[in-house]
N, C-alpha and C positions, 0 to 999 in steps of 0.2 A: 666314047661319044654318045652312044645309045643311052647310057645311064644319065648323062647330062640332059639329053633331049627329054627323056621321060620324067626326070625330076622337075625340069622347067614346066613341062606340060601339066604335071600334078599341081605344082605351085600356083600357076595361073588359074587353072580350072577350079582350085579351091576358093578363089576370090570371086565368087559368082555375084553378079549384080542382077537385081530384079526390080522391075517397075510395074505398076498396076494402077487401076482406076476402078471405081465402082459406085454403087448407089445404095441407099439405105434410108433409115428414118431416125430422127432425133426425138427423144421422149424426155419428159421433165418430171421431177419429184420435188415437191415443196409445199408452200402454204396452200396453194390451190389444188394440190393433188398429193396428200400425205402418203398415199400408197401408189405403187406402180399401176398405171392405167393405160392399156393398149390404145384407148381411144385418143390419147394425146400424141400419137405419132404424127410427125410432120416430115416432109421429104428433105433429103440431104444427098450430097454426093462428096466424093473424096478422090484424092490421088496419093500415091506413095512411092517412095524409093527405098529399097532394102539392100543391105549388104550382109551376106551370109558369112559370118566368122567361122562357123563349123556346122556340121549336121545338127548340132543341138541349139546353137545360139545365133540369133540374127539381130542386127541393128536396123531400125526403120525411122525414116523421117516422113512425115505426112502432113497433109492439109485437108481440112474439111469445111464445107460451106452448106448451110441449110437454114431451116426455120425451126423455132422451138416455141411452144405455147401451151396454154391450158385454160380451162373455164371452170369456175365454181359450180356451174349448173350440171356438170358431169359428176359431182360428188354427192354421196348419200348423206353427208353431214348437214344437219339443219343450219349451223352457223355459216357454212360455205354457201348454202343455198340462199340464205338471207343476205349475205354480202354480195353474191352475184357478180363477182369481179372476174376479169379475164385479162390475158396478156398474150402478146405475140412479138417475138424479136427475130431478126436475122442473126445468124451466128457464123463467125469465122474463126477457125481454130488451126493452130500449128502445133506439132508435137514431135518429140524425140523419144523413141520407145525401144526397149529391149524385149525380144521374144525368146521364150524357151520351148523348143520342140521335144515332146516326150519320146518320139519314136525315131530319132536320128534321121531327119528328113534329108537323105543323101542324094536324091535326084539321079538315080542310076539310069543309064541310057535306055534299057529295055524294061524298066519297071514303072508302073503307075503307083506313085508313092502317095501316102497320106499320113497325117499326124495331127493330133490335138495339140494345142499350145496355149501357154499363158503369156501375158504381156503386162508391162508396167513401165512408167516413165514420167516425163514432165511435159506439160503443155502450157500454151498461152492462148487465150481466146479473147475475142471482142464481140460483144452483143450490142445490137442497135434496137432498143425498145421502141415500139410504136408510140407509146406514151411514157414519159418519164416525169414522176411527180415528186422526186427528192433528189438530193445531191449525193451521187455515188459514182464510183469508178466503173466504167464499162469495158475496160481492158484489164484483165487479171490473169493470174497463174492458176492452173488446175493440175490435178494428178490423174492421169488416165490409167486404168487397169481393167483387165477382163480376160476373156478366153475365146478361142476360136478353133477352127479346123481348116487345114490346108490339104488340097488334093491336086496333084499334078496329073491331070486326066489325059494329056497328050503333050509330050515334051515338044517345045518349052513352055506350054500353057498350063496355068493352074487356076483353080477356083478356091476362094477362101470365104468362109462364113465366120463372122465375128460379132460378139456382143460385148460392149465395153461400157464402163461407168466412169464418169468424170466427177471426182471429188472437188467441190468448190469451196472458196473461202469468202463467200458473200451470201447474204440473205436477200439480195435485190435482183436476182435473175428474173423474178416475176413482178418486179417493181413494188413488192410488199416487204417492208422492213420496220425498224423501230423509229425511223426519222420521217414521220409524216405529219402534215398539218393537223392542228388540234381538232378541227372540224371534220376530219376524215379518219378518226381513230377506229372506225369499223374496218378500215383498210389495213390495220396493224397486222404485221406478220408475227410469227413466232421467233423472237430473237435468240432462243436457245438452240435452234437448229439452222443449218445452212442448206441452201438449195443444191441440187445436183441435176445432171442430165445424163442420159444414156444414148449410145449410138449403136444401132444394129445395122449390119452392112453385109453385102456380098461383093466380092472383088474378083475381077479377071486380071491376072498378072502374067508377065512375060519374063523369062529368065534368059540372060545372054550367055551363050556358050561360045566364047570367042576363040577358043583353042580346040582343034581337033587332034588328038593324039594319034601317032602311027599305029598300025596294027600290032597287037601284042602288048600295048601299054594300057593299063586301067585308067578309066576316067572318073572313078569314084574317089571320095575323099580318102 
């Protein structure tokens, strides 16, 4: 009987559920900012649901909302300065992500755990440009990937810091592409490259420990 109780306890505890929310900033790279520029950060927030398959692998669903934008005036390139374009869009993103923890994030009862991790997955996003000068889709797929660090500072609470990149399949996040009116060719973007955006964030998360094992039974994975 004791063996069955212990096995049930371990099985349920291994299926840990984690939820969290946080804040951060969206940054853009594209025709208005060919290189990463910290001055382009705009505020954003997010929420997530995580299912820990094992100490090494987690599945995560999340949503992010914020602003993304840039200005040619922040560039040192003479062409950008002469064009003097700018854009700003609201951004809504949903994603399904797999995380890989390097240090077997086992969340032991008496340990303050931490681990670096990598992540990648599939996302969908919708952006709402302040000005739209061409015909292009504003709801598209993206590929999120990046790295972060998790730290369970006080069970069941954790802090997470993350930096992620979103690979896009459009050149119109900044409203600059190859389909512009002939009298606005100075607004032409580089059709050989696609835009992208980054999300840097800090998250406070909570892990549900729904089963408490009897004394003598381990609660680790």
